[in-house]
C-alpha positions as CSV (number, residue, x, y, z in Angstrom):
1,M,55.8,43.2,-7.5
2,A,53.0,40.9,-8.9
3,A,51.2,42.2,-11.9
4,F,47.5,42.8,-11.4
5,H,44.8,42.5,-14.0
6,G,41.3,43.9,-13.6
7,S,40.0,46.7,-11.3
8,F,42.2,45.4,-8.4
9,G,44.7,42.5,-7.7
10,F,43.3,39.6,-6.2
11,A,43.6,36.3,-5.0
12,V,41.3,33.7,1.1
13,P,43.3,31.7,3.3
14,F,42.6,28.4,1.7
15,S,43.4,26.5,4.9
16,F,40.3,28.3,6.3
17,L,38.3,27.4,3.1
18,L,39.4,23.8,3.2
19,A,38.6,23.5,7.0
20,V,35.2,24.9,6.5
21,A,34.9,22.4,3.5
22,F,35.5,19.6,5.8
23,S,32.8,21.0,8.1
24,I,30.4,20.9,5.1
25,L,31.3,17.3,4.6
26,S,30.7,16.4,8.2
27,A,27.4,18.3,8.1
28,A,26.4,16.3,5.1
29,Q,27.2,13.2,6.7
30,A,25.0,14.1,9.6
31,T,21.9,15.0,7.3
32,G,22.4,11.9,5.0
33,P,22.9,11.2,1.4
34,S,35.0,47.3,-42.5
35,S,32.2,47.2,-45.4
36,T,33.0,43.6,-45.3
37,C,32.7,43.6,-41.6
38,D,29.5,45.6,-41.8
39,E,28.1,43.2,-44.4
40,V,28.8,40.2,-42.2
41,D,27.4,41.9,-39.1
42,D,24.0,42.7,-40.9
43,A,24.0,39.1,-42.3
44,A,24.5,37.7,-38.9
45,S,21.6,39.6,-37.6
46,L,19.4,38.2,-40.2
47,M,20.6,34.9,-39.4
48,H,19.5,35.2,-35.9
49,L,16.0,36.0,-37.1
50,R,15.9,33.2,-39.7
51,Q,14.0,30.2,-38.1
52,T,14.7,26.7,-39.0
53,N,11.3,26.0,-40.3
54,G,12.2,26.4,-44.2
55,G,14.0,29.7,-43.8
56,S,11.0,31.8,-42.6
57,F,11.7,34.8,-40.3
58,G,10.5,35.4,-36.8
59,A,9.8,38.7,-35.0
60,K,12.9,39.6,-32.9
61,A,16.1,37.9,-31.9
62,S,15.4,38.5,-28.3
63,E,12.0,36.8,-28.7
64,K,13.6,33.8,-30.1
65,A,16.2,33.7,-27.3
66,Q,13.4,34.0,-24.7
67,V,11.8,30.8,-26.2
68,L,15.0,29.0,-25.8
69,S,15.6,29.8,-22.1
70,Q,14.0,28.1,-19.3
71,P,13.5,29.7,-15.9
72,P,14.5,27.9,-12.8
73,G,11.9,25.9,-10.9
74,G,11.7,23.5,-7.9
75,D,15.0,22.9,-6.3
76,E,16.8,25.0,-8.8
77,A,15.0,28.1,-7.6
78,A,15.9,27.3,-4.0
79,I,19.6,26.6,-4.9
80,L,19.7,29.9,-6.7
81,Q,18.4,31.8,-3.7
82,V,21.2,30.2,-1.5
83,I,23.7,31.3,-4.1
84,D,22.4,34.8,-4.7
85,E,22.4,35.5,-0.9
86,A,26.1,34.2,-0.5
87,F,27.4,36.3,-3.4
88,E,25.3,39.4,-2.6
89,D,28.5,41.4,-2.0
90,V,30.3,40.2,-5.1
91,K,30.1,43.0,-7.5
92,G,31.9,43.2,-10.8
93,P,34.1,40.8,-12.8
94,G,36.9,40.6,-10.4
95,S,40.7,40.4,-11.1
96,F,43.5,37.8,-11.4
97,L,47.2,37.5,-10.6
98,Q,49.3,36.8,-13.8
99,S,51.6,34.8,-11.6
100,N,48.8,32.4,-11.0
101,V,48.2,31.6,-14.6
102,H,49.7,28.2,-15.5
103,E,48.8,24.8,-16.6
104,D,47.3,23.1,-13.5
105,D,46.1,19.6,-13.0
106,S,43.5,20.5,-10.4
107,W,42.4,16.8,-10.2
108,Q,45.9,15.9,-8.9
109,I,46.4,18.9,-6.7
110,C,43.0,18.7,-5.1
111,G,43.5,14.9,-4.9
112,G,46.5,15.5,-2.6
113,I,44.2,16.2,0.2
114,N,43.1,13.1,2.2
115,W,39.4,13.5,1.7
116,P,38.5,10.0,2.9
117,S,39.6,10.7,6.3
118,N,38.0,14.1,6.5
119,P,40.9,15.8,8.5
120,S,41.6,19.3,9.3
121,I,44.3,21.1,7.2
122,A,47.1,22.4,9.3
123,P,49.3,25.2,8.1
124,G,52.7,24.0,6.7
125,T,51.2,21.1,4.6
126,T,51.9,20.8,0.9
127,I,48.4,21.7,0.0
128,Y,48.3,24.6,2.4
129,R,51.6,26.2,0.9
130,D,50.3,25.6,-2.7
131,M,46.9,27.1,-2.1
132,E,48.0,30.0,0.1
133,E,51.4,30.8,-0.8
134,F,51.8,29.9,-4.4
135,L,48.5,31.3,-5.5
136,G,48.9,34.4,-3.2
137,I,45.6,33.8,-1.4
138,T,46.8,34.8,2.1
139,Q,48.7,37.8,0.8
140,Y,46.0,39.4,-1.3
141,C,42.7,37.8,0.0
142,D,43.0,37.5,3.9
143,P,39.8,39.2,5.0
144,N,41.8,41.3,7.7
145,T,45.2,41.9,6.1
146,G,44.8,41.0,2.5
147,S,45.9,43.9,0.1
148,A,43.1,43.1,-2.2
149,R,40.5,41.7,0.1
150,D,37.8,44.0,-1.4
151,D,38.3,42.6,-4.9
152,A,35.3,40.8,-6.3
153,T,37.4,37.6,-6.9
154,C,38.5,37.4,-3.3
155,K,34.8,37.9,-2.1
156,A,33.7,35.2,-4.7
157,I,36.0,32.5,-3.0
158,Y,34.5,33.2,0.3
159,A,30.9,33.5,-1.3
160,A,31.6,30.1,-2.8
161,Q,32.6,28.5,0.5
162,R,29.5,30.1,2.3
163,A,27.1,28.9,-0.6
164,I,28.6,25.4,-0.7
165,F,28.3,25.1,3.2
166,E,24.7,26.2,3.1
167,L,23.8,24.1,0.0
168,A,25.3,21.0,1.8
169,G,23.0,21.6,4.9
170,Q,19.9,22.3,2.9
171,F,20.2,19.6,0.1
172,P,21.3,16.3,1.4
173,Q,21.1,14.9,-2.1
174,G,24.0,17.0,-2.8
175,P,25.0,18.7,-6.1
176,K,23.5,17.7,-9.3
177,F,27.0,16.9,-10.8
178,V,28.3,14.9,-7.8
179,N,29.0,12.0,-10.1
180,A,31.4,14.2,-12.3
181,S,33.2,15.0,-8.9
182,I,33.9,11.4,-7.9
183,T,37.6,11.0,-8.8
184,A,40.3,8.3,-8.1
185,W,43.1,10.1,-10.1
186,G,44.9,11.8,-7.2
187,N,46.8,10.5,-4.3
188,H,43.5,10.2,-2.5
189,P,39.9,9.8,-3.7
190,S,37.9,13.0,-3.9
191,Y,35.3,11.8,-1.5
192,I,34.8,10.8,2.2
193,D,35.4,7.4,3.2
194,G,32.1,5.4,3.1
195,S,30.3,8.0,1.2
196,V,30.8,6.1,-2.2
197,G,30.3,2.4,-2.8
198,P,32.8,-0.1,-4.3
199,V,34.0,0.8,-7.8
200,A,33.0,-1.8,-10.3
201,K,36.3,-2.4,-11.7
202,D,35.2,-5.2,-14.1
203,S,33.2,-2.8,-16.2
204,M,34.2,0.0,-18.6
205,P,33.7,2.8,-17.8
206,P,33.8,1.9,-14.2
207,V,30.9,3.0,-12.0
208,A,30.4,3.5,-8.3
209,P,27.2,4.0,-6.4
210,I,26.9,7.4,-4.4
211,L,25.9,6.8,-0.8
212,N,26.2,10.4,0.4
213,G,25.2,13.1,-2.0
214,N,27.7,15.6,-0.5
215,A,30.5,13.1,-0.7
216,A,32.8,15.4,-2.6
217,S,31.6,19.0,-1.8
218,G,35.1,19.9,-0.5
219,W,36.9,18.6,-3.5
220,I,34.4,20.6,-5.6
221,L,35.3,23.8,-3.9
222,C,39.0,23.2,-4.5
223,D,38.4,22.3,-8.1
224,I,36.4,25.4,-8.9
225,V,38.7,27.8,-7.2
226,R,42.0,26.3,-8.7
227,T,40.6,25.8,-12.1
228,V,39.4,29.5,-12.2
229,L,42.4,31.2,-10.6
230,T,45.0,29.3,-12.7
231,Q,42.9,29.7,-15.8
232,S,43.6,26.2,-16.7
233,A,40.4,24.7,-17.7
234,D,41.4,21.7,-20.0
235,Q,39.5,19.7,-22.4
236,A,42.1,16.9,-21.8
237,G,41.8,14.0,-24.2
238,S,38.4,15.0,-25.5
239,G,37.3,17.1,-28.6
240,V,35.2,19.7,-26.6
241,C,37.5,22.6,-27.5
242,G,34.7,25.1,-28.5
243,W,32.6,24.2,-25.4
244,V,35.4,24.9,-22.8
245,A,36.7,27.9,-24.5
246,P,33.9,30.1,-22.9
247,L,35.4,28.9,-19.4
248,G,38.7,29.9,-20.4
249,A,37.4,33.4,-21.3
250,L,35.3,33.8,-18.2
251,S,38.3,32.8,-15.9
252,R,40.3,35.5,-17.6
253,R,37.7,38.3,-18.1
254,A,35.4,37.7,-15.1
255,P,37.0,35.3,-12.5
256,A,34.6,36.2,-9.8
257,Q,31.6,35.5,-12.0
258,A,33.2,32.4,-13.2
259,I,33.4,31.0,-9.6
260,R,29.8,31.9,-9.1
261,M,28.6,30.3,-12.4
262,L,30.5,27.0,-11.5
263,V,28.9,26.8,-8.0
264,R,25.6,27.2,-9.6
265,L,26.4,24.7,-12.3
266,M,27.5,22.0,-10.0
267,W,24.5,22.3,-7.8
268,S,21.7,23.1,-10.0
269,G,22.9,21.4,-13.2
270,R,23.2,24.4,-15.5
271,A,25.1,27.6,-15.4
272,S,22.5,30.0,-16.8
273,S,18.8,30.2,-17.1
274,Q,19.2,31.2,-20.7
275,M,20.3,27.5,-21.7
276,S,17.6,24.9,-22.0
277,Q,17.9,22.1,-19.6
278,P,20.6,19.8,-20.4
279,C,20.0,16.0,-21.0
280,P,19.7,14.2,-17.8
281,Y,22.0,11.4,-18.7
282,I,25.1,13.6,-18.2
283,Y,24.5,13.8,-14.5
284,D,25.1,10.0,-14.3
285,Q,28.5,9.9,-15.9
286,Q,31.6,9.5,-13.6
287,P,34.5,10.6,-15.7
288,G,36.9,10.7,-12.8
289,L,36.8,6.9,-12.4
290,V,37.9,6.3,-16.0
291,P,41.6,5.0,-15.8
292,Y,44.3,7.1,-17.7
293,E,47.9,6.7,-18.3
294,D,50.2,9.5,-17.3
295,N,53.6,10.7,-18.9
296,Q,55.5,8.2,-16.8
297,N,53.4,5.3,-18.1
298,R,51.6,4.9,-14.7
299,W,47.9,4.3,-14.6
300,H,45.6,6.3,-12.4
301,P,43.9,4.7,-10.6
302,S,46.7,2.3,-9.8
303,W,44.6,-0.8,-9.9
304,F,44.2,-0.6,-13.6
305,S,46.5,-2.4,-16.0
306,G,46.6,-0.7,-19.6
307,S,45.1,-1.5,-22.8
308,D,44.5,0.2,-26.2
309,V,43.5,3.9,-25.9
310,H,41.9,5.8,-28.7
311,C,41.7,9.6,-28.2
312,S,38.7,11.7,-29.3
313,G,39.3,15.1,-30.8
314,N,41.7,16.1,-33.7
315,A,45.3,15.0,-34.1
316,A,46.6,18.0,-32.2
317,D,44.2,17.5,-29.4
318,C,45.4,13.9,-28.9
319,Q,49.1,15.0,-29.2
320,V,48.8,17.6,-26.6
321,A,46.7,15.3,-24.4
322,I,49.3,12.6,-24.0
323,G,49.5,11.9,-20.3
324,S,46.1,13.4,-19.5
325,P,42.7,11.9,-18.7
326,L,40.5,10.9,-21.6
327,Q,38.1,13.5,-20.5
328,P,38.0,16.0,-17.7
329,A,36.3,15.6,-14.4
330,G,34.7,18.0,-11.9
331,A,33.7,21.5,-13.0
332,T,35.3,21.5,-16.5
333,F,33.4,18.3,-17.4
334,A,30.1,19.6,-16.0
335,F,30.6,23.0,-17.8
336,T,31.3,21.4,-21.2
337,Q,28.8,18.6,-21.2
338,S,26.0,20.6,-19.8
339,L,26.5,23.3,-22.6
340,L,27.0,20.9,-25.5
341,S,24.1,18.7,-24.2
342,S,21.8,21.7,-23.9
343,F,22.9,22.9,-27.4
344,R,22.2,19.4,-29.0
345,A,18.9,19.0,-27.3
346,S,17.8,22.5,-28.4
347,V,18.8,21.9,-32.1
348,G,18.2,18.3,-32.4
349,G,14.9,18.4,-30.4
350,S,15.3,15.3,-28.2
351,C,17.7,14.0,-25.4
352,D,17.1,10.6,-26.8
353,L,19.1,11.5,-29.9
354,H,22.7,9.8,-29.8
355,P,23.5,10.6,-26.2
356,A,27.2,11.5,-25.6
357,Q,29.3,8.6,-23.8
358,L,32.4,8.5,-21.8
359,N,35.7,7.4,-23.7
360,Y,37.6,4.6,-21.8
361,P,40.7,2.4,-22.3
362,G,39.9,-0.6,-24.5
363,A,37.0,1.0,-26.1
364,P,36.5,0.2,-29.9
365,K,37.9,2.9,-32.2
366,S,34.3,3.6,-33.4
367,L,33.3,5.0,-29.9
368,P,35.9,8.0,-29.8
369,E,35.0,8.6,-33.5
370,S,31.3,9.0,-32.5
371,I,32.2,10.9,-29.4
372,T,34.3,13.4,-31.6
373,T,31.4,14.0,-33.7
374,V,28.8,14.3,-30.9
375,Q,31.0,17.0,-29.1
376,G,31.6,19.0,-32.4
377,Q,30.4,22.5,-32.2
378,G,30.1,24.1,-35.6
379,N,29.5,27.7,-36.2
380,Y,26.1,28.1,-34.8
381,G,27.3,26.1,-31.7
382,S,30.0,28.7,-31.1
383,L,27.2,31.5,-31.2
384,Y,25.1,29.5,-28.8
385,A,27.9,28.9,-26.5
386,C,28.7,32.7,-26.5
387,N,25.2,33.9,-26.2
388,T,24.5,31.4,-23.2
389,M,27.8,31.9,-21.1
390,I,29.4,35.2,-22.2
391,D,26.4,37.4,-23.0
392,P,23.3,35.8,-21.5
393,V,21.8,39.1,-20.7
394,N,21.6,40.6,-24.3
395,Q,22.4,37.5,-26.4
396,A,24.0,39.7,-29.0
397,C,27.0,37.6,-29.9
398,K,27.9,37.6,-33.7
399,L,29.9,35.7,-36.2
400,V,32.3,37.2,-38.4
401,V,33.7,35.6,-41.5
402,N,35.1,36.5,-45.1
403,T,31.9,36.8,-47.2
404,E,34.0,36.3,-50.2
405,L,33.5,32.6,-49.4
406,R,29.8,32.8,-50.4
407,G,30.2,32.2,-54.2
408,S,26.9,33.0,-55.9
409,L,25.0,33.2,-52.6
410,S,23.7,36.5,-51.0
411,S,25.4,37.4,-47.7
412,A,22.2,36.6,-45.9
413,D,21.8,33.0,-47.5
414,F,25.5,32.4,-47.1
415,M,25.3,33.2,-43.3
416,T,22.1,31.1,-42.9
417,L,23.9,28.1,-44.2
418,F,27.4,28.9,-42.7
419,A,25.9,29.2,-39.4
420,Y,22.8,26.8,-39.6
421,P,21.8,25.3,-36.3
422,S,23.4,22.0,-36.8
423,E,22.9,18.9,-34.9
424,P,26.5,17.3,-35.4
425,L,25.6,13.6,-36.0
426,Q,22.7,14.5,-38.3
427,M,24.8,17.1,-40.2
428,K,27.7,14.4,-40.7
429,Q,25.0,11.8,-41.8
430,F,23.4,14.3,-44.3
431,S,26.9,15.3,-45.6
432,T,28.1,11.7,-46.0
433,V,24.9,10.6,-47.8
434,C,25.0,13.6,-50.2
435,K,28.6,13.1,-51.2
436,D,28.5,9.3,-51.3
437,T,25.3,9.2,-53.2
438,A,26.6,11.9,-55.7
439,A,29.8,10.0,-56.3
440,R,28.0,6.8,-56.8
441,A,25.5,8.3,-59.3
442,E,28.3,9.9,-61.2
443,A,30.3,6.7,-61.5
444,N,27.2,4.8,-62.8
445,G,26.2,7.5,-65.2
446,E,23.0,8.3,-63.3
447,N,21.1,11.7,-62.8
448,I,23.1,13.0,-59.6
449,G,20.5,15.5,-58.7
450,Q,17.6,12.8,-58.6
451,A,19.8,10.3,-56.8
452,V,20.8,12.7,-54.1
453,S,17.2,14.1,-53.7
454,E,15.8,10.5,-53.2
455,A,18.5,9.6,-50.8
456,I,17.8,12.7,-48.6
457,K,14.0,12.2,-48.7
458,Q,14.6,8.8,-47.3
459,L,16.7,10.2,-44.5
460,A,14.1,13.1,-44.0
461,A,11.4,10.6,-43.4
462,S,13.0,9.7,-40.0
463,S,14.6,13.1,-39.1
464,T,12.8,16.5,-38.7
465,W,16.1,18.2,-38.5
466,I,17.3,16.7,-41.9
467,A,13.9,17.4,-43.4
468,T,14.0,21.0,-42.3
469,Y,17.7,21.5,-43.3
470,F,17.0,20.2,-46.8
471,K,14.0,22.4,-47.3
472,T,16.1,25.4,-46.2
473,I,18.7,24.6,-48.9
474,M,16.2,24.0,-51.6
475,D,14.4,27.2,-50.7
476,I,17.7,29.2,-50.9
477,Y,18.6,27.6,-54.3
478,G,14.9,28.2,-55.6
479,G,14.2,24.4,-55.7
480,D,16.9,23.7,-58.4
481,M,18.6,20.6,-57.1
482,Q,21.5,20.9,-59.8
483,K,22.3,24.4,-58.3
484,A,21.9,23.0,-54.8
485,L,24.5,20.4,-55.3
486,T,27.1,23.1,-55.8
487,L,26.9,23.6,-52.1
488,I,28.9,20.4,-51.5
489,S,32.0,21.9,-53.2
490,L,31.4,25.3,-52.0
491,S,31.0,24.3,-48.3
492,D,34.1,22.1,-48.5
493,T,36.1,25.4,-48.9
494,W,34.7,27.2,-45.8
495,G,37.1,25.2,-43.5
496,T,40.1,26.7,-45.4
497,P,41.6,29.7,-43.7
498,S,40.5,32.9,-45.3
499,F,40.4,35.6,-42.6
500,T,41.4,39.1,-43.4
501,E,43.4,42.0,-41.9
502,D,40.1,44.0,-41.6
503,L,38.4,41.1,-39.7
504,L,41.3,40.7,-37.4
505,A,41.3,44.4,-36.6
506,S,37.6,44.1,-35.7
507,V,38.0,41.1,-33.5
508,C,40.7,42.8,-31.5
509,K,38.2,45.5,-30.6
510,A,35.6,43.0,-29.1
511,D,35.3,42.3,-25.3
512,V,35.6,38.7,-26.0
513,A,36.4,36.7,-29.1
514,F,36.7,33.0,-30.1
515,F,38.4,31.7,-33.2
516,S,37.8,28.8,-35.5
517,I,41.5,27.9,-36.1
518,D,43.8,25.3,-37.6
519,A,45.1,23.5,-34.5
520,E,48.3,21.9,-36.2
521,P,50.6,24.9,-35.9
522,M,50.0,24.8,-32.0
523,Q,51.3,21.4,-31.5
524,N,54.9,22.2,-31.4
525,Q,55.2,25.9,-32.0
526,G,54.2,29.2,-30.4
527,F,54.9,28.3,-26.7
528,T,56.6,31.6,-26.0
529,P,56.2,35.2,-27.4
530,E,59.7,34.9,-28.9
531,S,58.8,31.7,-30.7
532,A,55.3,32.9,-31.9
533,V,54.0,31.3,-34.9
534,G,54.8,33.6,-37.8
535,R,58.1,34.8,-36.6
536,A,60.0,32.9,-39.3
537,G,57.1,33.3,-41.8
538,P,53.8,31.6,-42.5
539,Y,53.4,28.1,-41.2
540,Y,52.2,26.9,-44.5
541,P,53.3,25.5,-46.9
542,R,55.4,22.7,-45.2
543,P,56.3,19.3,-45.8
544,D,53.8,16.6,-44.9
545,G,55.4,13.1,-45.5
546,K,56.2,12.9,-49.2
547,E,53.7,15.6,-50.1
548,V,53.7,19.5,-49.4
549,K,50.7,20.8,-47.3
550,K,50.1,24.1,-48.9
551,V,47.2,25.4,-46.7
552,G,45.6,24.5,-43.4
553,K,42.0,23.4,-42.3
554,C,40.2,24.8,-39.4
555,D,39.5,22.0,-36.9
556,H,39.7,23.8,-33.5
557,A,38.2,26.4,-31.4
558,V,40.1,28.8,-29.0
559,F,39.8,32.0,-26.9
560,L,41.6,35.0,-28.2
561,E,43.2,36.2,-24.9
562,S,44.8,39.3,-26.1
563,C,45.9,41.4,-29.2
564,D,49.2,43.5,-28.8
565,Q,49.1,45.0,-32.3
566,E,51.9,47.3,-31.7
567,S,54.2,44.5,-30.7
568,D,52.5,42.2,-33.2
569,L,51.7,39.6,-30.8
570,Y,48.4,37.6,-30.4
571,T,47.8,35.4,-27.5
572,I,45.6,32.4,-27.9
573,W,44.2,30.4,-25.0
574,T,43.7,26.6,-25.6
575,W,44.2,23.3,-23.8
576,G,44.5,25.1,-20.5
577,S,47.5,27.1,-21.8
578,R,48.7,29.7,-24.1
579,R,50.2,29.9,-27.7
580,Y,51.5,32.9,-29.5
581,F,51.1,34.3,-33.0
582,T,52.1,37.1,-35.1
583,K,49.8,38.7,-37.7
584,L,51.6,36.8,-40.5
585,G,51.2,33.7,-38.5
586,L,47.4,34.1,-38.2
587,L,46.7,35.5,-41.8
588,G,49.6,34.1,-44.0
589,T,49.6,35.2,-47.5
590,P,46.9,35.2,-50.1
591,A,46.3,31.9,-51.8
592,T,43.8,29.7,-53.6
593,D,41.9,27.0,-51.7
594,A,44.6,24.5,-53.0
595,G,47.3,26.7,-51.6
596,D,48.7,28.2,-54.7
597,P,49.7,31.9,-54.5
598,N,47.0,34.2,-55.5
599,P,46.9,37.8,-54.6
600,A,43.2,38.0,-55.0
601,G,42.6,35.3,-52.4
602,P,40.2,34.9,-50.7
603,F,42.1,31.9,-49.0
604,N,45.5,32.3,-47.4
605,T,48.3,30.2,-45.8
606,G,47.2,31.4,-42.3
607,V,45.2,29.6,-39.7
608,L,41.8,31.4,-39.2
609,C,38.6,30.8,-40.6
610,S,36.0,32.7,-38.6
611,A,35.4,34.4,-35.3
612,T,32.5,34.7,-32.7
613,L,32.5,38.0,-31.0
614,G,30.6,39.0,-27.7
615,S,30.4,41.5,-24.9
616,L,30.5,40.3,-21.4
617,S,27.1,40.5,-19.6
618,V,27.4,37.9,-17.0
619,P,25.3,39.2,-14.0
């Protein structure tokens, strides 16, 4: 018997849904185009109150959150009304089938349907068997005979179909993320024949004009449902781990609400009113037209002949992504780009600031390096994503970290700097100038503090964010530049694993938790519970070429799917799949930041640096 998870089992005859999807497209054509823990929690609360204007404090965290939110207006309000009516009977988070959870290339599966010819789907086809039989949709969700037909996830699938049908009729301009849904990666394009103009194959990344706004509405339905039911949202060859992790969490904890959120996202352009409007350039991007090479050295689309490809993301991201697109398309692209774009606009203050770009074959190496920086999340970004997507009602997510990392700082000041609202590119620029200027001044026998101060003042003249961040640092260090310079070496240690057993226990009590983690051990270990990282001892120290790597560095973000403390098994969701750890694998043994044994710590040979915790409050 299939194992159910949630209040019921779940999982709508997809042939029916797809047939209706084709009706949608036809209609569209007709209409046109511990104490330690307590201390951290208190500091996190203070951090929420501290504004970015020189470290002053505001009134309430909820008031600050309200300032950042933007209520819907215009077409968005009308779109939400359609979605609210369609999902009126969808109550609760919904359930999922464990048998459905697997790595799934939705762009290929959904691309197996001949969308260009706008056909009917007959029982017995490959797509029919996959959607209905392999995912258990007929058995569990059939509206007349399904054993879990009243489950919220079943109802959400039907609601998504109804909403998309109605939206296509009312809004001939189509979903806001229609460009993200134009793909040529499957056996067939994702759109109706004649609804998209010729692809400009002589430019990179390729582009194509949209002639019918609802060109790919059926493919969107397929993509949303498959991605959520299989819990396989994947960052592909991009470094958006922290931004895709909330989608993995929602697909696991609240699949019905994840479906609803994605329908809203695709049509309105954002998944929650608690996020500021994303930057408009993301709606023009067509990631599904960018060629990629699969594991059999075949290019998709087939007309492309290969050239150098430079992956964005860390080394583990790139290793795992071999054979995958350079960035996701469809709902996963829309989710990650809208979230990170909204975040960057809110902390940087402008959508004109270094817009994200698509990676493509033949791109200069500097492009994916820049993309990697732009897509970085940081500690405050993790809080933002959690408050926006996991707990948009209360916005009470919190960051937990080993406060022994604070050095001479108070807990509140440490948290202010550890979780500062960082715009990724400007933070990188600030850090690089500080380090390079300090090194150069030292080599020349100059006053390091004065040199760094002058360099930062020059930067601050053209950047309000850098000016504000620099003022915050100087306020914390009482205006003493020599003391402030110690932050360079202090903050360098914050990426060394230092999580504690007490912190881990608190994380396992949370509804939803995300880790800042060292990705390296997950490249080639931990694929099964039996081979969980830590079964044979800590991952570090280990050989690294001619050297020995004694400790790790956190460079990745993941969703903690489950804690089985009795069996000593911790399941991590990342890259659209699972990795398994023991406590020893996660926490290692106490060490110095250089990896030498040290019973006092606070560092260790484990893999965890911090965690973001939240309670699910998705409406």
